[in-house]
C-alpha positions in Angstrom: 0.5 -0.2 -0.1 1.6 3.4 -1.1 1.5 6.7 0.9 -0.8 8.4 -1.3 -3.3 5.0 -0.5 -3.4 5.2 3.1 -3.2 9.2 2.5 -6.7 9.0 0.8 -8.4 6.0 3.0 -7.8 8.3 5.7 -9.2 11.0 4.3 -12.3 8.9 3.7 -12.8 7.3 6.7 -12.3 11.1 8.3 -14.7 12.7 6.2 -17.6 10.0 6.4 -17.4 8.9 9.8 -17.8 13.3 10.2 -20.3 13.4 7.7 -22.5 10.7 8.4 -21.9 8.8 11.9 -20.6 11.7 14.0 -23.4 12.8 16.2 -26.5 11.0 14.7 -28.2 10.7 18.0 -28.1 14.1 18.9 -31.3 14.6 18.1 -33.9 12.1 17.9 -35.9 11.0 15.0 -37.8 13.4 13.2 -40.6 13.2 10.8 -43.6 10.2 10.3 -40.8 8.1 8.4 -37.9 7.7 10.8 -39.7 6.7 13.6 -42.1 4.7 12.2 -39.4 2.5 9.8 -37.4 2.2 13.7 -40.4 0.4 14.9 -41.5 -1.9 12.3 -38.1 -3.2 12.5 -38.2 -3.6 16.2 -41.2 -4.9 16.0 -39.9 -7.4 13.1 -36.7 -8.1 15.8 -38.8 -8.8 19.1 -41.0 -11.6 17.3 -37.9 -12.8 15.2 -40.0 -12.0 12.0 -37.4 -11.2 8.6 -41.1 -11.9 6.4 -43.6 -9.3 7.6 -43.1 -5.9 8.3 -45.4 -4.7 11.2 -46.3 -1.3 12.5 -48.7 -1.7 15.9 -49.1 -5.6 15.7 -50.7 -5.3 12.5 -49.4 -6.0 8.9 -47.6 -2.9 7.3 -47.0 -3.9 3.7 -45.5 -0.6 2.0 -42.0 -0.9 2.1 -39.4 -3.9 1.1 -37.6 -5.2 3.8 -33.8 -4.2 3.3 -33.7 -1.4 5.7 -35.5 -3.1 8.7 -33.1 -6.4 8.1 -30.7 -3.5 8.6 -31.7 -2.1 11.6 -32.5 -5.0 12.9 -28.9 -6.3 13.0 -28.1 -2.9 14.3 -30.3 -3.1 16.7 -28.9 -6.5 17.6 -25.7 -5.4 18.1 -26.3 -1.7 19.5 -29.4 -2.2 21.3 -33.1 -0.5 20.3 -31.7 3.4 20.2 -32.6 6.0 17.5 -28.8 5.8 16.7 -28.7 2.1 16.0 -31.9 3.4 13.9 -29.6 5.9 11.3 -26.9 3.7 11.5 -27.9 1.3 8.2 -28.1 4.8 6.2 -24.6 5.9 7.3 -23.3 2.5 6.2 -25.1 2.6 2.8 -23.3 6.0 2.6 -20.3 4.9 3.4 -20.2 1.5 1.0 -21.0 4.3 -1.4 -18.1 6.3 -1.3 -15.9 3.5 -1.2 -17.5 1.9 -4.6 -17.1 5.4 -5.8 -13.6 5.2 -4.8 -12.4 1.8 -6.4 -14.1 2.8 -9.6 -12.4 5.9 -10.3 -9.0 3.7 -8.7 -9.8 1.2 -11.4 -11.2 2.9 -14.7 -10.0 6.7 -13.9 -7.4 7.1 -12.1 -5.8 10.3 -10.7 -8.9 11.4 -8.9 -10.1 8.8 -7.1 -10.4 10.4 -3.8 -11.9 13.7 -5.3 -14.7 11.9 -6.8 -15.4 10.0 -3.0 -15.3 13.4 -1.3 -17.3 14.6 -3.7 -20.0 12.2 -3.5 -19.7 12.2 0.7 -20.4 15.8 0.8 -23.1 16.5 -1.4 -26.2 18.0 0.5 -28.4 15.3 -0.3 -25.9 12.4 0.5 -25.0 14.2 4.3 -28.9 14.3 5.0 -30.3 11.1 4.1 -27.3 9.3 5.4 -28.7 10.8 8.9 -32.1 9.4 8.1 -33.4 5.9 9.3 -35.1 5.8 5.9 -35.0 3.3 2.6 -33.4 6.3 0.5 -30.3 6.1 0.9 -30.3 2.5 1.0 -31.9 2.8 -2.4 -29.3 5.6 -3.8 -26.6 3.2 -2.9 -27.2 0.1 -4.4 -28.8 1.6 -7.5 -25.2 3.7 -7.9 -23.1 1.0 -7.0 -25.1 -1.1 -9.5 -24.8 1.4 -12.6 -20.9 1.9 -11.6 -20.7 -1.9 -11.9 -22.8 -1.6 -15.4 -20.3 0.2 -16.9 -17.2 -1.2 -15.3 -18.3 -4.5 -17.8 -19.3 -1.9 -20.5 -15.5 -0.8 -20.5 -13.5 -4.1 -19.6 -15.8 -6.4 -20.8 -15.8 -8.6 -17.7 -18.8 -10.9 -16.7 -18.1 -10.6 -12.8 -19.2 -6.5 -12.8 -22.4 -7.3 -14.7 -23.0 -9.9 -12.5 -22.5 -7.2 -9.6 -25.1 -5.2 -11.5 -27.7 -7.3 -11.6 -26.9 -8.5 -7.9 -27.2 -4.8 -7.1 -30.1 -4.2 -8.7 -32.1 -7.1 -6.7 -31.0 -5.0 -3.8 -32.3 -1.7 -5.3 -35.4 -4.1 -5.4 -35.6 -5.1 -1.9 -34.6 -1.8 -0.6 -37.3 0.4 -2.5 -39.3 -2.4 -5.1 -38.8 -2.2 -8.7 -38.1 1.4 -9.2 -34.2 -0.1 -8.7 -34.5 -2.4 -12.1 -37.3 0.3 -13.7 -34.7 3.1 -13.5 -31.4 0.8 -14.6 -33.4 0.2 -17.6 -34.3 3.5 -18.3 -30.6 4.5 -17.9 -29.5 2.0 -20.2 -31.9 2.1 -22.8 -31.3 5.9 -23.1 -27.4 5.6 -23.5 -28.0 3.0 -25.9 -30.4 4.9 -28.4 -27.5 8.0 -27.8 -24.8 5.5 -28.8 -26.2 3.6 -31.4 -25.1 0.8 -29.9 -26.4 -3.0 -28.7 -26.3 -2.6 -25.3 -29.8 -3.8 -24.0 -29.6 -6.9 -25.8 -25.9 -7.4 -24.7 -27.0 -6.2 -21.4 -30.2 -9.1 -20.7 -27.6 -11.8 -19.4 -29.3 -15.0 -18.5 -27.1 -15.9 -15.6 -27.7 -12.2 -14.3 -31.2 -12.0 -14.4 -31.3 -15.4 -13.0 -28.8 -13.8 -10.3 -31.3 -11.2 -9.6 -34.4 -13.5 -9.4 -32.4 -15.8 -6.8 -31.9 -12.9 -4.5 -34.5 -10.6 -5.3 -37.7 -12.5 -5.5 -37.6 -15.1 -2.4 -38.9 -12.2 -0.2 -41.7 -11.1 -2.4 -42.8 -15.0 -2.6 -42.8 -15.3 0.9 -44.5 -12.0 1.9 -47.6 -12.7 -0.8 -47.7 -16.3 0.6 -48.0 -15.1 4.3 -50.2 -11.7 3.7 -52.3 -12.1 0.4 -53.3 -8.2 0.6 -49.8 -7.6 -0.3 -49.6 -7.2 -3.8 -52.7 -4.9 -3.9 -50.9 -3.1 -1.0 -47.5 -2.8 -2.3 -47.7 -3.0 -5.6 -50.8 -1.8 -6.4 -51.4 1.4 -3.6 -47.9 2.0 -2.5 -46.0 1.8 -6.4 -48.6 2.2 -9.5 -51.3 4.7 -7.4 -48.3 6.6 -5.8 -47.1 7.4 -9.3 -50.4 7.8 -11.4 -52.0 9.7 -8.7 -51.4 12.2 -5.6 -53.1 9.5 -3.3 -50.9 10.4 0.1 -51.1 14.2 -0.3 -47.5 14.6 -2.0 -48.4 16.8 -5.2 -45.7 19.2 -6.5 -45.4 20.6 -10.0 -43.7 18.9 -12.7 -40.2 21.0 -12.2 -40.8 20.7 -8.5 -37.4 18.0 -9.2 -35.3 20.9 -10.6 -34.5 23.3 -7.7 -34.6 19.7 -5.5 -31.7 18.0 -7.6 -29.6 21.1 -7.8 -29.7 21.9 -3.5 -28.9 18.3 -3.2 -25.6 18.9 -5.6 -24.8 22.0 -3.3 -21.5 22.5 -3.1 -21.0 21.1 -6.3 -23.8 22.2 -8.3 -22.3 25.5 -10.1 -19.6 23.3 -11.6 -21.8 19.9 -12.1 -23.7 22.5 -14.9 -20.9 22.5 -17.2 -19.6 19.2 -15.9 -23.2 18.0 -17.5 -23.2 20.2 -20.5 -20.0 19.4 -21.7 -20.4 15.6 -22.9 -23.6 16.4 -24.5 -22.3 19.2 -26.5 -19.5 16.6 -27.7 -21.6 14.0 -28.3 -24.1 16.6 -30.4 -20.9 17.9 -32.3 -19.6 13.8 -33.4 -23.1 12.1 -33.3 -23.6 12.0 -37.4 -19.8 10.1 -37.0 -19.4 6.3 -36.0 -16.4 5.7 -35.4 -14.7 2.2 -35.4 -14.0 2.0 -31.9 -16.1 3.6 -29.6 -14.6 6.8 -27.4 -14.9 5.5 -23.8 -13.7 8.9 -22.2 -16.9 10.6 -24.3 -19.5 7.6 -23.4 -18.2 7.6 -19.8 -19.5 11.2 -19.9 -22.7 10.3 -21.7 -23.8 7.9 -19.2 -23.5 9.6 -16.2 -25.4 12.3 -18.0 -28.1 9.7 -18.8 -28.4 8.4 -15.0 -28.5 12.0 -13.8 -31.4 12.7 -15.9 -33.4 9.5 -15.3 -34.6 9.3 -11.9 -35.1 13.6 -12.3 -37.3 12.9 -15.6 -39.0 9.4 -14.0 -40.1 10.8 -11.1 -40.6 14.5 -12.5 -43.9 12.5 -13.8 -45.0 11.7 -10.7 -48.2 12.7 -9.7 -46.6 12.2 -6.2 -43.3 13.7 -5.2 -41.0 13.6 -2.5 -37.7 15.0 -2.3 -35.7 11.4 -1.5 -37.1 10.3 -4.4 -34.2 11.8 -6.9 -31.4 11.0 -4.6 -30.0 7.4 -7.0 -29.4 10.9 -9.3 -27.0 12.5 -6.8 -23.9 10.6 -7.0 -24.3 10.8 -10.9 -23.5 14.6 -10.9 -20.4 14.1 -7.9 -18.9 11.7 -10.6 -20.1 13.9 -14.0 -17.8 16.6 -12.2 -15.4 14.2 -11.0 -14.7 13.0 -14.4 -14.4 17.3 -15.7 -11.8 17.5 -13.2 -10.3 14.8 -14.2 -10.0 16.0 -18.1 -9.4 20.3 -17.0 -7.1 19.9 -14.6 -4.5 21.6 -16.9 -0.7 22.7 -16.4 -1.3 25.9 -13.6 0.0 28.3 -15.8 -2.6 27.6 -18.4 -5.4 26.9 -16.1 -6.2 30.4 -14.9 -7.4 31.6 -18.2 -10.1 28.2 -17.9 -12.0 29.2 -15.5 -14.7 31.6 -15.7 -14.2 34.2 -13.3 -18.2 34.0 -13.1 -18.3 30.3 -12.4 -15.6 30.7 -9.7 -17.9 33.5 -8.3 -21.0 31.2 -8.3 -19.5 28.9 -7.0 -17.5 30.4 -4.1 -21.3 31.7 -3.2 -23.0 28.6 -3.2 -20.4 26.8 -1.2 -20.1 29.5 1.5 -23.9 30.2 1.7 -25.1 27.2 3.9 -22.8 28.6 6.7 -25.0 31.4 7.4 -28.5 29.5 8.1 -26.5 26.5 9.8 -24.9 29.1 12.3 -28.3 31.0 12.8 -30.0 27.0 12.8 -31.6 27.1 16.0 -32.6 31.2 15.7 -34.3 29.8 12.6 -35.8 26.5 14.0 -37.2 28.8 17.0 -38.5 31.9 15.4 -38.9 31.1 11.9 -36.9 33.9 10.4 -33.4 35.2 10.5 -32.4 36.9 13.0 -31.1 41.0 12.7 -28.2 42.7 14.5 -25.4 41.0 15.4 -26.1 37.3 15.1 -26.5 38.2 11.2 -23.3 40.5 11.2 -21.6 37.7 12.3 -22.9 34.9 10.2 -22.8 37.1 7.3 -18.9 37.9 7.9 -17.9 34.4 8.3 -19.8 33.3 5.1 -17.9 36.5 2.9 -14.4 35.5 4.4 -15.1 32.1 3.1 -16.7 33.1 -0.2 -13.7 35.5 -0.8 -11.4 32.6 0.2 -12.5 30.2 -2.2 -12.8 32.6 -5.3 -9.2 33.9 -4.9 -7.9 30.0 -4.9 -9.9 29.0 -7.6 -8.6 31.9 -10.0 -4.7 31.4 -8.3 -2.2 29.0 -10.4 -3.4 26.5 -8.4 -7.1 26.8 -9.6 -9.2 23.6 -10.2 -6.7 21.6 -8.3 -7.5 23.4 -4.8 -11.4 22.8 -5.7 -11.8 20.0 -3.6 -10.4 21.2 -0.7 -11.3 24.7 -0.6 -15.1 23.3 -1.1 -15.1 20.9 1.7 -14.1 23.2 4.1 -17.2 25.2 4.1 -19.2 21.5 4.2 -17.1 20.5 7.0 -17.6 23.9 9.2 -21.4 24.1 8.3 -22.6 20.4 9.3 -19.7 21.0 12.8 -22.6 24.2 13.3 -25.8 22.6 13.3 -24.5 19.8 15.5 -23.0 22.3 18.0 -25.5 25.1 17.8 -29.1 23.4 16.3 -29.5 19.5 17.7 -31.3 21.0 21.2 -33.4 22.8 18.7 -34.4 20.2 16.1 -35.0 17.5 19.4 -37.0 20.4 20.6 -39.1 21.4 18.1 -39.3 18.5 15.6 -39.1 15.1 17.8 -41.0 13.6 19.8 -38.4 12.1 21.8 -37.9 15.2 24.7 -42.3 14.5 25.1 -41.9 11.0 25.5 -38.8 11.8 28.5 -41.8 14.1 30.2 -44.6 11.7 29.8 -42.2 9.2 31.5 -41.2 11.2 33.7 -45.3 12.3 35.3 -45.9 8.7 35.5 -46.1 6.2 38.2 -46.5 3.4 36.1 -46.6 2.8 32.5 -50.0 3.6 31.2 -51.2 3.6 27.6 -50.8 7.0 25.4 -53.8 8.4 23.0 -53.4 11.4 21.2 -56.0 14.0 19.8 -55.3 16.1 16.9 -51.5 15.9 17.0 -49.6 15.2 13.8 -48.2 11.9 12.5 -44.9 12.9 13.1 -45.8 12.9 16.8 -47.6 9.9 16.3 -45.5 8.3 15.5 -42.8 9.3 17.2 -44.4 8.4 20.6 -44.9 5.2 19.2 -41.4 4.3 19.1 -40.1 6.0 22.1 -42.7 4.4 24.1 -42.7 1.0 22.2 -46.7 0.8 22.5 -49.0 1.5 20.0 -50.6 5.3 20.0 -54.5 5.6 20.3 -56.0 8.2 18.4 -59.4 9.7 19.5 -60.7 11.0 16.1 -59.7 7.2 14.9 -62.2 5.9 17.8 -59.7 3.8 19.6 -60.0 6.2 22.7 -58.9 3.6 25.7 -61.4 2.3 28.4 -58.8 2.3 31.3 -56.6 4.9 32.9 -54.6 7.0 30.1 -52.4 9.7 29.4 -53.6 12.2 26.5 -51.2 14.2 24.5 -53.1 17.2 22.5 -52.7 20.6 21.3 -53.5 23.6 23.3 -55.7 24.8 21.1 -58.2 21.7 21.2 -58.5 22.2 25.0 -62.4 22.4 24.1 -62.4 19.0 21.9 -60.7 17.2 25.1 -63.4 18.7 27.3 -65.9 17.3 25.2 -64.2 14.0 24.5 -63.8 13.1 28.3 -66.9 14.7 29.4 -67.4 11.6 31.8 -64.3 10.6 33.0 -61.5 12.2 35.2 -59.4 14.7 33.8 -56.0 15.9 35.0 -53.9 18.5 33.2 -50.1 17.0 33.5 -47.9 19.3 31.6 -47.1 21.6 28.9 -44.6 21.2 26.1 -43.9 24.4 24.6 -41.5 23.7 21.8 -44.4 21.7 19.7 -47.3 23.6 22.1 -49.2 20.3 23.1 -50.4 19.8 26.4 -50.6 16.2 28.0 -53.3 15.2 30.3 -54.2 11.8 32.7 -57.5 10.3 31.9 -59.2 8.4 34.1 -61.0 4.8 33.7 -64.1 5.2 31.7 -67.6 4.5 34.2 -68.5 0.9 33.7 
């Protein structure tokens, strides 16, 4: 192992540890999905059942099992905690970064560490690597599969094609048919643009057998145990979710353009020319059929197809969530790394090759996240940016970073310093959020502090019910208390004594629904503006 390889491995280990793992338990599970998925995995582990996902004891068939299996293993090793629930996504992100490094080390030698760190530091990758969800698992398996497909395309070795099919099978277990569908779209588009018979060559019978061997057993087993699986999973949570706004996630057609741009921060400014260059070269050469394919040109074209396919596909969907296009983000990072590999000219020529407009825009975009990161606690509690000294300090830090990045990139070193100077604000932004914002995030968006308050006021473990609160709080309480949460609006009113959580504005509703029972206001949780009550047993 060379000194350079050791340095690369240390850099990757350090950045992955900090960006993906450090502080993942400093705030509780947030949103509806994180605590819900974490609880499903806990229930499967408690029942020693690797087939049927359940939530509150009932079959919950919306998602495939890969995340649940990973979380069950993490729970077995680390205990059932919110940290363990987030570990699978952090591991998946790390595997993605390692795969990018190994791919460039084997096929695009010279910028392997740049490619790996650019991938690791994209906002979308950092964000979803810290979330207990399926999105990172899909992005990782799909991206590794796409890299394996190109490795087969370039080397001709069937072992890479087998890896492609294996990864698509894991993607099928991560989030369903979307993984092989997106892969097919990428390959078909790329084959059409290069006018090669790549689709027929990709359809390799041993690979398809491997895909079926890995992906299908769980689908068959869960269908045999749960006859409603096909209707719920395929028809409702795949086809209906795509073709209708069944789950009220409607967004405009262009929604994923800004989402993709944000997910590629801080690199988006340079990703744009990296995306345009291979398309321009292809357009110029499209009428010529060379005796041998230009793999250098085609790799950039392939990455463009990979970047566009998830964005275009999910833009057609009537139900849109930000995490859907996460599989496209590594393609943007890979495009940029390949662009840098071709544009690292001698230092004396490089200054002229860099557009000052591009440099200034990149510096602004790279430094800008520092402002909301430093002011994160104020943004969460006050829902606006502050005036006065805090804002001046944040802007001053961002200005200094912006100026330093711009001056470095227009110096003689130019693009050679792009990775280094851009990673500085990334590290500072993540550190600021973890240092200054986790308490506010925990109190404002997680049910963990409220669950601790409820535990502190009860003398014995009581059932918990909710009225008028969000799904996020309902699922969060279910995970942190490890018990089903009854919802008054659904008619699930416990007959025995229990705790009730309701918004402050629902006091009249609480009084009406508990008029025949003893009720005692126990406390008020100010960050989320809810009250919690003790409700006595119903008269029998």
